[in-house]
N, C-alpha and C positions, 0 to 999 in steps of 0.2 A: 802507596800501592802503585805498581807500574803496570802498564798495559803490555800486551804481548809483543808489540812492535810490528804487527802487520799493518799494511797500508790502510789509512782511514781511522785506525784506533787512536784515541787521545794519548798524550804522554802520561797524564795523570788523571785517572778516571774521576777522582774525587767522590766516587760513590762506592763505598765498601761492598764487597760481594754479598754480605748479609743483607745490606740495605737494598741492593739491586734486586735480590730475590724476594724481598718483602713487598706486598701489594696492599694498598688501602682502597677498598671499594673496587678492586679489579684494576687499579691504576698504579703502575710502578712509579717510584720516585723519578726515574728517568723520564717517563712519559709526563709526569706532573710538571717537571721543569719545562718541558717543551710546550705544554699547554699554557703555563704562566707566561712564557716568552711570547706566544701568539697573542695572548690577552694584552700584553704591554703594547705590542705593535698595533693591535686593533684600536686600543685607546688613543695612541698617538695619531692614527689615521682620523679618528673621529674629531679629536681636538684640532687637527690641521684643517679639516673641512669646515669646522665651525669658526675658525679664527683667521684664516689666511688673508682675508681682506683688511685686517687691522693693521697690517705692516705697511709702512710708507716706503718711499723711494730713498735709496742711499745716494751718496755723492755721484757714484759712477753708473747708476742703474740705467738712466736714460741713454747714455752713450752706448752702453752694452746692448740695449734694445735695438739701437740703430745698427750696431755691428751685426746682430743676429739677422736683421732684415736684409742687410747687404750680403751676408753669406747665403741666405736663401735665394736672393736674386742671382748670385754667382752660379748656383747650381741650376736654377730654373731657366737661366739664359743660355744654358749649354756652355758655361764657363766663360762667356764673352763679357759679362759685366764684372769687371775686376776691381771695383772700388773697395771691396772688403779687404783687398790685399795691401791697402795703404791707408786704412781708416784710423785716424788719430795715431795712437800707438798700440791699439788693441790687436793689430795683426801679429805682434810679438807674443800674444797669448793664443791658445786654442780657443775656438768659439763653439764647442759642442753644446754647451748649455744654452747659449744665446740662439744658436741655430734651431735647437729643439723647441725652445719657447716660441720663436717666431713662427715655426711651422704649425705648432699646436694652436697658437692664437688665431690662425686662419680658420680653424674648424670649431673652436670653443665659443659658446655664447657668453663670453666674458670680455672685459676690457683687456688690453694688452698687458697692463701691469698686474691686474688680478690674475691673469694667466701665468705671468712670471712668478708671482708669489706661490701659486698652486704647484707649478712645476718645481720650484725650489723646495717646497715641502716634500714632494714626491721623491726627489733626488735624495734629500736628507733621510727620509724613511728607508730608502734603499740602502743607505749607509748603515742604518741601524740593523737592518735585516742581515747584511753581510757581516757586520761585527758579531752578531749573535752566532752565525754559522762558523765564523772563523774561530771564535772562542770555544765553541763546542768541538770543533775539529781538533783544536790544540789540546784541550784539557777536559773535555767531557761536558755533559749537559748543565751542571751547576755553573761551570765556568762560562759557558755561553749565556746562560740566563743572567748572571751577575754583570757580565760585560755589557749586555743589552741594557740592563737597568741603569748602570752607571752612566752610559752615554745618553740615554733618554732623559735622565735627570740632570744633565750637564747644561747649564744655561748658555755657556759659550757656544756649544754645538747647536742646541735647539734654537736659540735666538737667531743665529746666523743662517740657519738652513732656509728660512723663509725669504730672506732679502739679500743674501750675499751671492752675486752671480759669479764670483771668482773662487773664493776659498773653500766653500763647502763642496761644490762640484769637484774640485781638485782633491779634497779630502776623501770623497766617496770613490773617486777613481783610484786613489792610492790604496784604499781599503779593499776594493775588489781585486786589485793587483796583489796585495798581500795574501788574500785568500787563495788566489790562483797559485802563488808561489808555495804556500803551505801544502796545497794539494800536490804540486809537482815534487816537493821534497818527500811527501808521504810515499810517492811512487818511485823514488830514487833507487836505482839508476835507470829505470825503464818507464818513463812517463808515457801515458797513453796519448794517442793522437788528439783525443778530446781535451786532455789536460794541456797539451801543447798549444792547441787553438785558443784555449781560455787564457793561457799565459800571454800569447801574442796579442789577443784582442784587448786584454786589460792593460798590458804594457803600452800599446798604442794609444789607448784612451788616456792613461795617466800622463805619458810624455806629450801627447797632443793637447792636453789641457793646460799644462804648465811645464816649463823646462825643468823645474825642480823634480819632475818625475824621474830624473837621473838618480835621485836618492834610492829608488827601488832597485836600480841596477847595481849600485854600490853595495846595498844590503845583501843582495843575492850573491854577489862575488865574495863577500865576507863569509856567508854561510857555506858556499862551495869550498872556499879555502879551508874552513874549519873541517868539513867532511874529509877533504884530501888528507889533512894532517892526522885526524883521528883514525881514519881507516888505514892510513899509511902505517901507523904504529901497530894496528891490530892485524892487518892482512898483508902488509908489505907495500912499499911505495908503488911498485909497478902495477900491482893489482888495483890499488886505490886510484892510480892514474888512469887505468883502463876503464874502470867504472865511471870515473868523472868524464872521460872522453865520450863514453857511450851516452851519458846523460846530456852532454852539450850537443852532440850530434842529433839526438832526438828532438831537441828544442830548436834546431836551426830553422825549420820551416816557420816557427813562431816569429822569427825576425821579419819575414815577408808580411805575415798577417799584421804585425805591429805597425809596419810602415804604411800599409794600406789604411788601417784604422786611423793612424795619426794624420795621414793626408786628408781623410774625410773630415775630421773635426778641426784640422789646422792646415788648410790648403796652402797658406803662405810658406809653410815649412817644406812642402813638396815641390814648390815652384823652382827652388834652387837648393841643392843638397847642402849648401853652405849656410842657409838661413837659420837652422837651429843653433849653429855656432854663433851667428850674429845675435840671435836672441840671448844666448848665454852671456855674450860680451856686453850686451845692452843692459841686462839686469845685474851684471857684476859691479856696475857703478850706479850712483843715484842719478836718475834720468829726469828729474824735475827740479824746478827752482826750490832750494831748501826752505822749509818753514820750521817753526818751533811747535813743540807740544809739551803738555804738562806731564811730568813724571816725578813721583816722590816729592811733590810740592815745589819743584823747580821747573821753570820754562827752559827747555833744552832743544837746540836744533836737532832735527831728526837724524842728521848725519853725524851727530856727536853723542848719541845715546850710550849710556854705560853698558858694560858687558852683562850686568845684572838684569837688564831690561826684560828679556824673555823669561828667565827662570823666576824672577820676582813676580811678574804679572801672572804667570801660571799659578804660582803659589797663592796669590791673593784672589784669583778669579775662579779657580776650580773648587768644587765642593770638597770639603775636608775628607769625606769618605772616599771620594774618587782619588785624591792625591795619596792618601794613606795606603789604600789597597794597591794602587799602581806601583808605588815604591816597594811595598812588600812583594808584589808579584815580580818586579824586576830582580829583587834579591833572590827570590825563589828560582827564577829562570837561570840566574848565574850558578846557583848551587846545582841545579839539575844538569846544566851544561857540563859541569865538571865530573859528573858521574859516568864512569865507564861501563856500567851495566845497562845503560840505556843506549839503543842504537844511535849511531852517529847522525843519521838523518833527523832523528827526533831532537837531538840536542841542537842541531843546526837550525831547526824550526824555532826553537826557543830563542836562539841568538838572533834570528831574523826579526822576530817580533820586538825583542828588546832594542835592536838597532833602529827599527822603524819608529819606536816611541822616543828615543833619546838622541839619536845621531843628529837630526836637524837642529835641536836646541844646542847641543854641544858645538856644532859647526857655527851657529850664530854667536855663541860666547867667544869662540876662538877667533873668528874672522871679523866680528863686530861690523856688520853691514849697516846701512841706514835702516832704522827701525821706527815704526810709527803705526798709528791706528790700533793701539793695543796689541794683542797677539792674534789678530785675525789671520795673518799669514801662516800661523802655526796650528790652525785648526786641524790640519791633517795628522798631527801627532796624537790627537785625542782617541781615535778608534783603537790603535795599537796599545795605548796606555790603558784603555778600558779592558782590552783583552788580557793584559797583564794583571789588572785588578781581578778579573774573573779567575785567572790562574791562582792568585793569592786566596781568593774565597774558597775555591775548590780544595786547596791544601788545608786551610783552616777548618773546614767542615770535616775533613778526614781526621784532623788532629784532635778535635773535641768530641768525636762521635760517641766515645765511651764515658764521657763525663756527665754526671747528672746535672740537669738544668742548663749546661753550657750551650748546647745547640739552640735551645729556646732563647737564651740570653743573646747569643750571637745574632740570631735572626732579628730580635728586637733592636739591637744596636744598629744593624744594617738598615732596617726599616726607618729608624730614627734618622740615620745619616742621610738617607734619601729624602726624607720628609722635609728637611731643612732647605735644600735648594729648590725643591718643588714648590714649597710655600713661597719662597723668595721669588720664583718665576711668576707665580700667580699675582704677587703684589706689584711686580714690575711690568707685566704684560702691557703692550707688545714690545717692551724694551728689555727682554730677557738677556740680550747680549751684553748689557751694561752691568750685570750682576757682579758684586764682590762678596766674598764668602763671609761667614759669621766671624771667623777669627780676625779678619781685616777690619771689622766694624761695619761692614755693609756699605751701601752706596752713600749713606749719609756721611760717614767718615772719609770715603774716597773722594767726595765732591771737590774738596779743596786741594787734593793731592794728585789726582789722576783724571784722565779723560773718561767720560762716561758715554754720552751719546755722540761719539765722534763722527758717525755717519748721518746725523741729523734726522733720524726717523721721527722725532717728536714734532717736526714741522708739519706733518700730516694732520695731527690732532690740533695743532695751533691754527692751521688754516681753516679747519672745520669750525673751530671755536670763533674765529673772526667772522666767518659766514653766518654763524648762528647769531652773533651779536648784531650784525647789520640787519638780519631778518627781523630780529626782535625789535630793533628801533625803526624798522621800516624805512631804512635809508637806501637810496639808489645812487648810482655813480654820479659824480658831479658834472653837470653840463654835458659837453660833447667830448669829454675825455674819459679815460679809464682810471680807476683807482690806482694810485701809485703805492706800492708796498716795498719798503726797504727790508731786505732779508739778510740776516747774519747767519749764514749757513748755506747748504745747497739749495739752489733756486728751483730746480726742476720739480721737486715735490710740491711747493706752493703753486707753481704754474699749473700743474696737473689738477690739484685740488680746487684752486680758486676759479679757474676758467678764464674765459676771454675778456671779462670785464675788469681784469686786474693786470697790471704790469709790474714786474719785480725789478728791483735795482739794488745796487750796493751803496748808493748815495742817499743818505737820509734827508738831504736838503730838498725841501718841497714835497716830501713824501707825506702820504695820509696816515699810514700805519707802519709799524715796525714789527716784524717777527724775529725774535731773538732767541737763539739757543742759550741754554744755561751754562755753556762752556766758558772757560776762562777768557777767551779772546773776544767774547761778545759783551758790550757794555750793558749796564742797567741805566734806564732813563728816568728822569724826574718828570714823567708824563703819565697821564691817566692809564692805568693798567686795565685792559679789557678782559684778559683771560690769562691763566697760567696752566701749564701742563705739569702736573706733579706726580711723582711716584715715591712711595716709602718716605715721605717727608722731604723729598728733594725736588727742586724746580728743574725741569728739563727744557722748558721753553716758555717765553712770555710773549704776549701780544699787547702792543702799546698803541694808543691813539696819539699821534704826533702832529696832528693838524695844527697849523699856526705856530709851530715851534721850529727852532733852527738848531740842528745838530750837524757837526762837521763830519763825523765818522761813526760807523757802527762798531769799530774795533777798540779794544782797550790798549793795545800796544801797536806802535807804528811798525809797518812791514809784515804784519801777520796776515 
């Protein structure tokens, strides 16, 4: 069933007219979907408030917190303190999230890193909200509800949103840009000033968060090219070109808005107009000393990962219901795109979402850049993929509405499909981001074949376990020196958790204790085991007492 084609109407309502007219207890199915969506969001908010302190620091988190403080000083000093414009290599990134967290931390009665966890959760929940609204705009209330449910129950998204200062903020920025572009296409060729301002602000936010925001521009150009061709056939090329020109001219003021927003969150880019191109060139080559990671059971240099890296990890880490509905939705979008009885702008919106979900992955397969840290760099494809899943669900509901027991069976299957990853997240908390799906065999099967806790979050719990054991044994630091702790993994998390009585090192010789991640590059010692951090039968970190023992290295392989 197709909508009328007026601005704001979904492409496929997924609610039959008979169903829309029916009310249960005075609540229409449309309203019921919206109420359920609000309930899901409220549940996530409650969970976030209850658990945000559980998440540790990642490899880059401490450096990002320093970047945020320097950006804050850049502005509070009247642009005179310019250290943020040359801080490590982070000036190649936008710092909107870090700037926001640094500012909020000044006012919140929380520690800096508790504040960062809470702000991360808030940004992630904003992404959930916008995904719901985008799915609803594209294909109706059922599509919006299902898109929200899929993304909320996606461990890869949910786990990263608490502790990833790079990829989830970028994913959310790209999602709000996608929503703005869907709204602009709804109003084609006469977008309102409010829509133009929204497009500009969200484009500036996306581009100012990461240079990969350029994907949004590419996707929009493809959608506009589609409209030009489709309307050219129906209305004539000159009329189609006139309408396209009108649309482009209406959005020209958005370019200025985008630049101003980009300059706010990424001031280095505004210092010199050439800097965004320098960032693009910088990220087009691998910018660090190459290391190796575990993929499909083999230790492979990150600069030599196979083309299958991203699609295979997405297939193994996304919940089965998410992948299945996303692929069905992509197929459905292509089918609808080919239907000439749907307005061109509607079909272009479908194409836009499909490109947002698949173009980055296809690009990675074709260009084969350096790939590492699982698929955290591709978290931004998850919201549009969830929206496609919502489109598929809306179509399926419409298809089975007249079949006895089929709607009930479909709802049960969907609920079961969501329950599997939700239960998995509960078992893995707070390491939801390490999730591998049921078909892959879960984290137990993945342990010897893929990276799990590649950002070292489990060192927070390992550090707390060490403190507990020392308190239990009533041990105090030896003499006039601090405890020496050899750490195989990121050191900032133990430094923050253990406090000033401890000093971390990569050299186990002469160390008192060792905190070791369970990843392939960290050794296991024949020393007293003080504690283990385990989830779902898998060891994430170990704590050893290595006093009086002599080990040469923490690593299993030289050069790692």
